N, C-alpha and C positions, 0 to 999 in steps of 0.2 A: 447703680451699684448693686451687686449681688448680695444675697442674704449672708453669705460667708464673710464678705468684706464688712457689712454692717456690724455683725456680731463681733468680729475681731477688732474693729475700730473701737467699739464700746469697751471691749476688754482692755485695749491699750490705753484708752482714756482713763478708765478707772484705776488701772495700775499706776500710771504716771501721776494722776492726782494724789494717789496714796503717798507717792514720794514727796509731793509738795507739802502735805500736811504732817509727814512723819517727823518726829523730833529726833535729834541726835542722841537724846538720852531719855530713858524711861519709856520708850515707845512700845516695847513688848517685854514679856517676861523672859525672853531669850536674850541674845547678845546684841549690844548696840554700842555705837561709838563712832569716832571719826575713821579709825582704821581697825578692822577686825580681821584677824588671821587665825584659822584653825590649822595648827601645825600638822606635818605629815605623820607624826607618831601619835596623834590624838584620835581616839575612836569614841564617837557619841552614839549610844544606843537609845536614841529617842528622836522625836521630831525636833527640828531646830528652826527658830525664827530669828532673823537677823535684819537689823536696819543699820546702815553704816555709810559713810562717805565712800570708802573703799573696802570691799570684802573679798577675801581670798580663802578658798577651801583647798588645802593641801592634804588634809586627813580624810577620815571616813565618817559618814553619817549613816547609821543604820535606822533609817526612818525617812520621813519627808523633810525637805529643806525649802523654806520660804525665805528669800533674800531680796532686799530692796536697798539700793544705794546708787551712787553715781557710777561706780564701776563694780561689776560682779564678775568674779573669775572662779571657775570650777575646775581645779586641777586634780582633785582627789576623786573619791567615790561617793555616790549617793545611792544607797540601797533602798530606793523608794522613788517618789516623784520629786521633781524640781519645779518650783515656781519662782521666777526671777524677773525683776523689773529694774531698769536703770538706764542711764544714758548709753552705757556700753555693757553688754553681757557676753562673756566668753566661756565656752564649754570646751575644756581640753581633756577632761577625764571621763569617768564612766557613770552613767545614770541608768540604773536597771529598770526604772519605771518610765513615766512619761515626762515631758518637759512642756511647761507653759511659760513663755517669756515675751516680754515687751520692752522696747527701748529704741533708741535712735540707730545704734549699730549693734547687730547681733552676729556672733561668729561661733560656728561649730568647727573646732580645729581638727586637723588630720588624725590626731590620736583619740578623738572622742568616740565613745560607743554608747548608743542609746537603745535600751531594750524596748521601750514603748514608742509612742508617737511624739511628734513635735507640733505644737500649735504656737505660732508666733505672730507678732505684729510690730511694725516699726518701719524705719526708713530703709535699712539695708539688712539683708540676711545672706551670709556666706556660709556654705557648707563645703568644707574642703575635701579634696580627694584623700581617701584613706579612712574617713569616718564612715559610720554605719548607723542607719536608723531602722530599728526592728519592726516598726509598723508604718503608720502613715505620716505624711507631712502636709500641714495646712498653714498657709501664710498669707497675710494681707499687708501691703505696704508699698514702698516706693520701688524696690528692686530686689531680686534674688538671684544669686549665683549658686547653682546646685551641681557640685562635683563629687559629693559623697553618695554612697549606695542607699537606696530606699527600698525596703523589702516589699511594701505594698503600694498604696496609692499616693498621688500627689495632687493637691488642689491649691491653686494660688490665685490671688487677685492683686495684680501689681502692674506697674508701668513698664517694667523691664524684667524679662525672665530668660536666663540662659541655662540650658541643661547640658552637662558634660558627662553624666554618669548613667548607671543602670537603675531603672525603676521597675520593680517586680510586678506592678499592677497597672492601673490606668492613670493618665495624666489629664487633669482638667484645668485649663489656664484661661483666665480672663485678664488679658494684657493690653497695654496701651499700643498705640500705632507706632510703627517705625518712623524715626525722625522727629518725634515729638518730645525731645529731651527737655527737661526743666532745669532750673538753676541747681548747682551743686548744694548739698545739704550743709556744707561748711559755712555757707553764707548766713545760716540761721541758727546754728547750734555750736556749743563749745567744741574745742578740738578733742577728738577721740584718741585714746592711747593706741588704738590699732588703726591700720589703714583701711580705707573703704574701697572695695573693688569698683572698677568701671564696667557697667553692664549696658550694652546697647539697647535702646528702647525697643519694645516689641518682644516677639518670641523668637528665640534662637536655639536650634538644636545642633550641637556639635556632632561631627561625623563619628566620634567615639561614643556617643550616647546610645542608649538602648531602652526602648519602652516595650515591655513585654505584653502590655495590654493595649487599650485604645487611647487615642489622643483626641480630646475635644477642646477646641480653642475658640476664642471670640475675637474676630477681626472683621474689618470692612471688606477685605479682599482675600482671595486664596493665597496661601503661602506655600512655598516649595521647601521640601526637607530632603536631607541626604538619604539616599536609598538604603534600605535595610535597617534603618533606625527604629521604625515603628512596626511592631509585629501585628498589631490589630488594625482596626478601622480608624480613619481620620474623619472627624466631623468639624465643620466650621459653623459657628453661630454668628449671626449679625448682632452688633452692639445694640443695646436697647436705646431707643430715642424717645424723647418727649416732644414730638412735633405736632401732637394733636392740638388743634385750635379749639379753645373752649367755645361752646355754643353761645351766641349772643341772645340775651333775653329779649323777648318781644315787649312792646309797650304794655300790652294787657298783663303780661306776667310781672312786669315791674310794678304796675299799679296794684295788682293783687298782693304781691309781696309787701308793698308799702302799707296797704290796708291791714293786712294781718299783723304787721309789726306795730302799727298804731293800737290795734285792739289788744295785743299781748302786753304792750307797755302800760296801757291804761289799767288793765285788770291787775297787773303785777303791783303797780304803785298803789292802787286802791286797797288791795288786800294787805299790803304792808302798812299802809296808813291806818287802816282799821285796827290792825294788831297793835301798832304803837299807841294809838289813842286809847285803846282798851287797857294796855299794860302800863303806859306812862302818860296818863292824861295831863298831869300838871306840867311835865316836861314839854310835851308837844304844844299845849296851849301857851306856855311861856315863850317858846320859840316863835310861834306865829304872831303872838302879840308884840314881841320885840321887833319883828320884821315890819309890822304895820306902823309901829310908832317911830322907827328909825329906818325908813325904807332905803333912802340913798346912802346914809352912812353904812348900812349893811353891805352894800355893794363894795364900798371901799375897804371895809374890814374883811370882806370875803377875799379880796386880792391879797391882803396881808396874811390871812389864814392859809391861803393856798401856798404862798411862798414859804410861810413858816413851817409847813409840813415837810417840804423838801430840805429845808435847813436842819430840822430835827433829825431827818434821816441821815444827813451828812454827818452831824455831830455823833449820832449813835454808831455809825460805821467807823469813824475815826477813833472814838472812845474804845470800841471793841478791839480794833487793831492795836492801839497803843497799850491797852491793858493786857492783851494777850502777849505782846512782845515783852512788856516789862516783867510780868510774872514768869514768862518763859526764860528770860535772861537770868532771873533770880533763881532758876531751877525749881520754881513752885508750879510744877506741871498741873496739879489739881486746880489751883486757882486760875491759871491761864485757861484751862478748859472750861471752867465755870464762867469766866468772863465772856469767852467766845460764844458759848451756848446761850447765855443770857442776852447777849447782843443779837444773836440770830432770832431768838424768840421775840425780843422787843421789835425788831424789824418786821417780823411776820405780823405781830399784833398791830403795829402802826399802819402797815400797808393794808391789812384786812379792814381795819376801822375806817381808814380814809376811803377805800373803795365803797364800803357800805354807805357811808355818809354822803359821798358825792353821787352815787348811783341811785340811791333811794331816799334817804332821810331828807336831804336838802330839797329835793323836788316835792316831797310830801309837805314839808313846811311851807314852801312857796305856794303850793296849791291851796293849802288851808288858809293862808293869809289872803290870797286872792279871792277865795270863795267867801270868806267873812267880809271882806271889803265890798264885793259886789252885792251880796245879800243885804248888807247894812245900807248901801246906797238905795236899794229898792224897798227898804223898810219891810223886808220879808221876815216872817216869824221864824224862818229856818236859820237866821243869822246866829242865834244862840244855841243851835243844836250841836250836839257833840260830834256828829259824823258828817252831816250833809254838807257843810261848807268845804270840808276837805275833799269829798267826792266830786262836788261840782267844780271846785278849783283845779283839781288834778286833771279832770276831763278837758277843761278849757286849756290848761297849760299844754298838755300833750297834743291837743288838736292844733293849736297855733304853731307849735314847733313842727308838727307833721306837715301842715300846709306849706310852711316855708321850706320844707325838705321834699316836697312833691317831686316825683321823678321827672316830670315835664318842665320843672322850673329849675334852671341851672343856678348855681351860686352856693354861698356858704352861710346864708342868713339863718337857716335852721340850726346848724351847728353852733353859730355864734350866740343865738338866743338860748340854746340849751346850756352853754357854758355860763352865760349870765345868770340863769336860774340857779345853777350850782353855786355861783359866787354869792348870790343873795342869801341862799340857805346857809352857806358856811359863815357869812358875816353875822347872820342872826345868832347862830350857835356861838360864835366868838363873843359877841356883845352880851348875850344872856349869861354865858359862863363867867365872864369877867365881872358882871354885876353880882352874880351869886357869890363869887369869891370875896368881893368887896363887902358884902353884907354879913359874911361869916363872923359870928361873935368872937370877941377876943377873950380867951380864958385867963382868969386871974391866977 
């Protein structure tokens, strides 16, 4: 995919997502509602912001117009730039500036006059005969039928492109191959109030077309064009392919990578463990002690804690959606937005906390419990040390998991053991937290 298509695809996605989250009321300081019409005798000397189910401009806007809705129709005059997004966008009138539009079906009618350029993204763009574009045309999407005049250059990235008019500059077209037609868009989207033209897949130049500059197109084979249509040079580019086979790592490279990963994991966990033991000694000693005293119950409660996390996530998401819809229905837009943002922040905090606990804290707790148990069995004086049991236990834990994940040993035992360590740590955290809550004194 070319850079133009990537940029325009992002533009289309952002614009259409804006429609998803736009409310039918109180969305902007401008005009909003189910049906918004600016009558032909109305003149607005300012920028206009509109969100609506159906929006029609018959009057004049002396400024920029930003319109979002299911159907956006511009019959009047925009003395400035137009930015429009919707399922269907129709331009019948005059836009003295540039147009940025995105939607499923885009139409520039025969009476339209655009002083600047057009940048569009969507399934279908039709520019009818009689219309004029004062500068450039850039489009990315499913298909384009260009029958109106373009003063300067045309750049498209699409599956089907048919040119029937005059282009004053160069044409650069990244198009699909002939005969590779996909299913019609009506299978996947609501019915549009305007008809969608049928454009043959690939690049088609009508005999009435005229390119004053050069033509650069992307195809797997040379195409033939009517004589006299192209004034400049014709260049064909091969489509980009991703056929390069990734180089297989040698055994020595796999072992080196494995060793470096073991070292990196060990150092990371030890440093995090030292920090936690220095900052929260009571908390960490309590967790490792609970794991030692209730080893197998910790595994069972770890499974419960793991499942409980995803259940809490689901409850948070459902609560956020229901709260937003409820307050939105009651037209309490501020509360609806607050509920949604609180839900998003809660989800972020839950996921971040879960990742930190399962990636680091649970393994440090397991390593500390293992180290204290081993040193205690050997009657070592280090068993009561603040840091050494954790360091020794973490090194042993990482080493055993790494040995079971050695590149020359196929299987899943390393991953299974790593998951079990996480469950042991989660279970210890669950049991310790429950015990602390149970001991909380009752205030009179």
